[in-house]
N, C-alpha and C positions, 0 to 999 in steps of 0.2 A: 413710368413702369419701373418700379424699381427693383435690382436685383439681391438674393439672398445673401453670393457673396459679394466683398469689395473690389473695386479695381486692383487693387495693388495684388491681392492674391494672383489674378488672373494674369501669366505670364504670356509671352508675345506670343510664343508659337499657338497657344489656345484660343487667343483672339484672332488668330489669322493664319489659318491654316496652310499658307503660300511659305511662309516665314520658316515653317517647320525643317531642322537640320535633319539629313539622312546619310546614310553610305553609300556614296553612288557605286564605287568599286574600290576593291585591297588588291593592291600587287602585291605579287611576291617574288622576292627578285635574290636569286644565289649566285654570287659571282664567284669561281673557282681561279677565273684568272690564266686558266689554259685549258687548248680541247682537248679531247681526246679522251681516254676511259674514263676522269674524273666525272669529266662534262658531261657524258652519257646518265653516269650516275646521279649524279646533282638532277638531272632532269628527271630522271626515275623516281627520284624524294618528291618531288614538287608532283609529279602526277598521280603519287601513291597518294599526297595531302589533299587535292584540291578534284581530281578525276576529270582532269582538262590535260590535253597535250601541250605542254610550256613551248615557249617560242627563242630558239638562239638570239643571242644579243653578239655581235662584231667589236672589234678593241678600234677605235677610230684612230687611232696613229702606234705607232709603234715606240716602244720603252725598253730599251737594252738592259737596263738594270734590274725591270721587271719579268724579262725572258719573252715579252709578248710582242708579238708582230701585228701591224697593220691589215682589219679584215679578218684577221683571225678572232674563232668562235671563244669568246672568255667566259659568258654568263647565258643565266637560262631565267628566264621570268614567264609570269601566268597572272593575268586578271583574271578575278573573281566577282563577279555580281551578286544580288540578293541573297536569299537565306545562309547562301553555301558562306557565302564571304564575312557576314556578323558572325558564324556560328565557329570559322576558322579565327577570325579577329578575337575569340571569345577565347578559344585557346592561348593564342600570342599573347593577347595581355594577361592571363593567368600565369603566364612564366614569367613576364615581367613584375609580379602580383599587384597589376594596375600601379605602377606608379612608371611613372613618366617625366623628364625634364623639362621646363617649356621651350628650352631651345629644338625639343622635338616638334613642336608644334610652327605650319610656315605661315606667313603675314595674310596668303591666301584660304587661309583655314583648313589646310590639310595638314596631315600629321602622320608622322612615322618612328618606327623604331627598330630595332636590330635582338635577335636572339644568336647565341653562339651555339647552340644543338638544336636539332632537329626531332631529337627523339623526346622534349619536355614537350612536344604537341599531344604527343600520345601514339606517337607511331613506333613500333616495334625494333630494337636494335639489330641489323644486321649487319654480320663482319664481313660480308663481302660487297657492301653496300660504301661504309664507313660512316662519319659522321658529318654531317654539312652544317655550317651557320645559315640565317639569311634574313631579310629585308623587309620587312611589313610595311607598306607605305598607299596610308587610307586616304582616297579622294572624299570629300562632306561636301554634299550638294542640297540645294532646296528646289523645290518646284519652281519651274520659269527659266532655270540655266539653259534647258536647250536652245532657248532662241540666240545663246551665242552663238553655237557650233552647227547649228541648222543652215542647210544649202541654200535654200528658199528664203528671200527679206531677212536675212541675218540683222540682228539687232543688239545694241550693248546690254550688258546686263547691269541695271541703278546701282546709284553707290550703297543705297541703303538696303539692297536686296542681296548684295555683297557681304561671305563670309568672312568674317574677323577674325586673327588670330583670339581673342580674347573671348569671343564668341563660341569658338572652336574647344578652347578648353572648360569653357562652362560644360559645354554639350558633356564632352569625355566626363566630369566629374557628374554632373545628375545623372547620365545613362549607366555609369558604370561604376559609380562610382569612387573612381580613380583621384589620386595624388599626383597632383601636381608642382616639382620640386624646382626652387627657383635657384641652382645653383649661381655662385659669386663668380 
């Protein structure tokens, strides 16, 4: 049986639905560098953006020049999944004008970027809150990645099934019509 389209036009994801790349989760991180009022205001910004309660992260060790002590709460982060993650990611990429550097992509196929001001995401400026920057980190995955994380009979994800840096860059360019800059 002959098909109407040539095999070269069919992409790998069309031929095999297991190869389709999707966003597993989006992690938003806002590192303030100090505990107290600024940190709670940053948590309020993240809650406003995602509708989820953020988690506080502690400093791993004391850095006197930064003025932080070990186990002091210095940042807040939240993990978002599903359609809400795609919607927030879209807003974040719009701020960056869909342009990322090649070093923003990791070898395991994930990518991240930062924005300087949260008000660029469409949140109204509140003088009592202030302005906070934040990091976006996107974890990409394929169907079948769960076998590496499950409790019962965990197995390794095969080399052919893992996402490479080139595949994630290609996914970003096709899904968001993004530009990846190779800086010197």
